[in-house]
C-alpha angles and dihedrals in degrees: 000000000000127000110244136166095204125089121251108286102185117114089236104044139128124210115208108199111204123210130253092255121034110199141117087281086071097041095120090055092043092048087050091053088050090052093048092051092048095048104038122113089209118120095210127050121192116201105208117197100157090122096047112114099160137016136187128212087263088055094048090048096049089048094050094045091050094050091044089050091055091047091049088054093050097252122153108240128203127186130210108197127221115279090218110087091215092059090046087055095044090053088054094045096050090051101248093125089048095050093052097036093242115170118206103152096264130101123245111252111245118251114252117181092207094061088064098245134131111183121225107291135179112216136187120215131335105342110193090179094064088047088051092047094050091046092052094049091051090045090053096050099037099034094224127176125263088250092055092046091056090050090047091050090052093048092051092049090051091051091053091045087053092053090055097040099046097039097051094225130099099214123075142155131242133190129166144156146168114252131166095347090308127107116211123189132175126185109182133171128219116225112216 
C-alpha cells in the first residue's frame, strides 16, 4: 500500500471516508466501511483518513482489518493520510505505518514497554507473551499486587481466547497503549 494524497483514480474504484474520531462510539460506521470494502466489486480502494484527528485502539484495529481484508482479496489499496500532523505522528508511533510499510519521511518510534504502548500486531493463536506484556504494563502504571497481576493475566488470556473461540479464526490483531492515565486495549479477529 502506498501513501498518496490524491483520491483513487481508477475507473473501478471505491473511496472509504473515515470519520474525525475513530472509536467504539463510531463502531456501526466503521463496521459499515468494513462491509463496503469486503463486498465491493471495485478493483481499487482508497482509504481516506484526511478528516481523522483522533483514533483509539478499536479504530486502529478496524482500519487495519479492513485494509488487510482488501489486500487478501487482491484489491489495490491507496491511503490518504490524516491532514492533522498529530494524527500522522500517532499513526507512525502506534506502528500503523510500519505495519503497512508506508513511507512518509519520518521514522517509526521504537517500542518501549514502560511507555505503556504495544504497537499494532497481528498474532496467531493463544499468545501468552502478549498477555504477560499487557499485565506488566498495567502493573507498572497501577502498582498492583502479585496476586492481582496473576488474576489480571488470566483475564487477559481469557479475553484473547474468547476472540479466537468466538470468531472461528486463529489470527487476530491487537493494539493498546496508555494515554492520559487510561489504558486502552483492543483485540479483534478478522473473519475470512
